[in-house]
C-alpha positions in Angstrom: 90.6 157.5 176.7 87.2 155.9 175.6 86.2 152.5 177.1 84.0 150.5 174.8 82.3 146.7 175.2 83.1 144.6 172.1 82.8 141.1 171.2 80.2 140.3 173.7 76.7 138.8 173.8 74.7 141.6 175.5 71.1 140.0 176.0 68.9 137.1 174.5 65.4 137.0 173.3 63.2 134.0 173.3 59.8 132.7 173.5 60.7 129.3 175.2 60.3 129.9 178.9 61.5 126.4 179.6 65.0 126.9 177.7 67.7 127.6 180.1 70.1 130.7 179.0 72.6 132.0 181.1 75.4 134.4 181.1 73.5 137.4 179.7 69.9 139.0 180.5 67.3 136.9 179.0 63.9 138.6 177.7 60.8 136.3 177.4 58.4 137.2 174.7 54.8 135.9 174.4 55.3 135.3 170.7 57.5 135.4 167.7 56.1 139.1 166.8 56.8 140.3 170.2 60.4 138.8 170.1 61.2 140.3 167.0 60.0 143.9 168.3 62.2 143.2 171.5 65.1 142.4 169.3 64.7 145.7 167.2 64.3 148.0 170.5 67.2 146.2 172.4 69.6 146.4 169.5 68.9 150.0 169.1 69.5 151.0 173.0 72.1 148.5 173.5 73.9 149.5 170.1 74.2 145.9 169.2 73.4 143.7 166.3 70.5 141.1 166.7 71.1 137.7 165.1 68.5 134.8 165.0 70.1 131.6 166.3 67.3 129.3 164.5 66.2 127.5 167.5 63.9 130.2 168.8 66.5 132.3 170.5 67.8 135.6 169.3 70.8 137.3 170.8 72.0 141.0 170.9 75.9 141.2 170.4 78.3 144.0 170.0 80.8 143.5 167.5 
């Protein structure tokens, strides 16, 4: 039997160090370009999908 993680936020990426994010690992980027690169790498490593939330925060989710 295979056990998998599904329907879960795996990580968050942001450039706003003052933003309070809880419930998952948070990665802080220096600028938008670094945040985009972090999202690509994290989505590949975690086998998830990156979604831009529109408020300077991106999340990596497992569907």
